[in-house]
C-alpha positions in Angstrom: 0.0 0.0 0.0 2.7 2.4 1.0 4.8 1.6 -2.1 1.8 2.3 -4.4 0.8 5.7 -2.9 4.4 6.8 -2.9 4.8 6.0 -6.6 6.7 2.7 -6.3 5.3 -0.1 -8.3 3.5 -0.8 -11.5 2.5 2.4 -13.4 -1.1 1.3 -13.7 -1.4 1.5 -9.9 1.0 4.3 -9.1 0.3 6.9 -11.7 -3.5 7.2 -11.6 -4.6 10.0 -13.8 -1.0 11.2 -14.1 -0.8 12.1 -10.4 2.3 10.0 -9.5 3.1 9.9 -6.6 -0.3 10.1 -4.9 1.5 11.1 -1.7 5.0 12.7 -1.6 7.6 10.8 0.5 8.1 13.8 2.8 4.4 13.7 3.6 4.5 10.1 4.8 5.2 8.8 8.3 5.9 5.1 8.8 5.2 4.6 12.5 6.4 1.5 14.5 8.8 0.5 11.7 10.7 -2.7 12.7 11.5 -4.7 9.6 14.9 -3.2 8.4 16.5 -6.7 8.7 13.8 -8.3 6.6 14.0 -5.5 4.0 17.8 -6.2 3.6 17.2 -10.0 3.5 14.6 -9.7 0.7 16.4 -6.9 -1.2 13.7 -4.3 -0.6 14.4 -0.6 -0.7 15.4 0.7 2.8 12.6 3.1 3.8 15.2 5.1 5.7 17.0 5.9 2.4 13.9 7.8 1.3 12.3 11.1 2.4 9.7 9.0 4.3 9.8 9.8 8.0 10.3 6.4 9.7 9.6 6.2 13.4 11.3 2.9 14.4 9.6 0.9 17.1 12.5 1.4 19.5 12.3 5.2 19.1 8.5 5.0 19.7 9.0 3.1 22.9 11.8 5.4 24.1 9.7 8.5 23.5 6.4 6.9 24.5 3.8 6.2 21.9 1.7 9.4 22.4 4.8 11.7 22.3 6.1 9.9 19.2 2.7 10.2 17.5 2.6 14.0 18.4 6.0 14.4 16.8 4.9 12.5 13.7 1.9 14.8 13.4 4.1 17.8 13.9 6.2 16.7 10.8 3.1 16.8 8.7 2.0 20.1 10.1 5.3 21.6 9.2 4.8 20.3 5.7 1.5 22.3 5.6 -0.7 19.3 4.9 -4.4 20.1 5.3 -5.1 16.8 6.9 -3.8 13.2 7.0 -5.1 9.7 6.5 -4.2 7.0 9.0 -3.5 3.6 7.3 -3.2 1.2 10.2 -1.8 -2.2 9.1 -2.5 -4.7 11.8 0.9 -6.2 11.5 2.3 -3.1 13.3 0.9 -4.9 16.4 2.7 -7.5 18.3 1.8 -11.0 17.2 0.7 -11.9 20.7 -2.2 -9.4 20.5 -2.8 -9.6 16.8 -2.0 -13.0 15.2 -4.3 -12.5 12.2 -1.7 -10.9 10.0 0.3 -12.1 7.0 3.6 -10.5 8.0 4.7 -11.9 11.4 7.4 -10.0 13.3 7.9 -10.0 17.1 8.0 -6.8 19.1 5.2 -4.8 17.6 3.0 -2.3 19.4 0.8 -3.3 22.3 -2.8 -2.4 22.4 -2.0 0.3 24.9 0.7 1.8 22.6 -1.7 1.7 19.7 -4.4 3.3 21.7 -2.1 6.1 22.8 -0.9 6.6 19.2 -4.4 6.8 17.8 -5.6 9.1 20.6 -2.7 11.5 20.0 -3.2 11.5 16.2 -7.0 12.1 16.5 -6.5 14.8 19.1 -4.7 16.9 16.4 -7.9 17.5 14.6 -6.1 16.8 11.3 -7.0 13.1 10.9 -9.5 12.9 8.1 -9.9 9.1 8.2 -8.5 5.8 9.0 -8.5 2.3 7.5 -7.3 -0.8 9.3 -5.9 -3.8 7.4 -6.3 -7.2 9.1 -5.0 -10.4 7.6 -4.5 -8.8 4.2 -8.0 -9.7 3.2 -10.3 -7.9 5.6 -10.8 -4.2 6.1 -12.4 -2.1 8.7 -13.0 1.5 7.6 -14.3 4.5 9.4 -14.2 8.2 8.4 -13.9 11.4 10.4 -17.3 12.4 11.7 -18.1 8.7 12.3 -15.3 8.2 14.8 -12.6 5.6 15.3 -12.4 2.3 16.9 -10.5 -0.9 16.4 -12.2 -4.3 17.0 -13.8 -2.9 20.2 -10.5 -2.6 22.0 -10.0 1.0 21.1 -13.0 3.2 21.7 -12.7 7.0 21.7 -15.5 9.1 23.2 -18.4 9.4 20.7 -17.0 6.9 18.3 -18.6 4.2 16.3 -17.1 1.4 14.2 -18.0 0.4 10.6 -17.4 -3.1 9.4 -17.2 -4.7 6.0 -17.5 -8.4 6.0 -17.3 -10.9 3.2 -20.7 -12.5 2.3 -21.8 -15.1 4.9 -19.6 -13.7 7.7 -20.6 -11.3 10.5 -18.2 -8.6 11.6 -17.3 -10.6 14.8 -16.2 -13.5 12.7 -14.2 -11.3 10.4 -12.2 -9.4 13.0 -11.7 -12.4 15.4 -10.4 -14.7 12.7 
């Protein structure tokens, strides 16, 4: 997802209506980044060699999730973005709390760290929406004005949660898979 919006990948996906990149590297924050070793192993481009702002998991923990999220939002404010979209890939979470992912790595965010991160980002008033990817096949989407929540574990005041489920499955089956 990040590669596509930042203009890396097949032109048919990255250059929609001649707008490549859809998002400039300097307007992207990768938060909770912890797969530098895997990137090297598989020959992927090192995100730290781009203008993308990478907040590695150790830095997030050293600063505290809320402070790190505030700093990430501050970067975007300094770039004069009018708002930002939160793409939350569930594999940023530790496998112990979210095993339903395709890309398993130990040491991800805890629920408390994720909650602190999302609360700090939403408190900026600049978040225009969020999508959550779980298991690569299922999506939970909610937009600003509707609120934010993740599988009932994160609930901000006045929030609601919108589910999309494949035919024949309820929301509970989808997110608890």
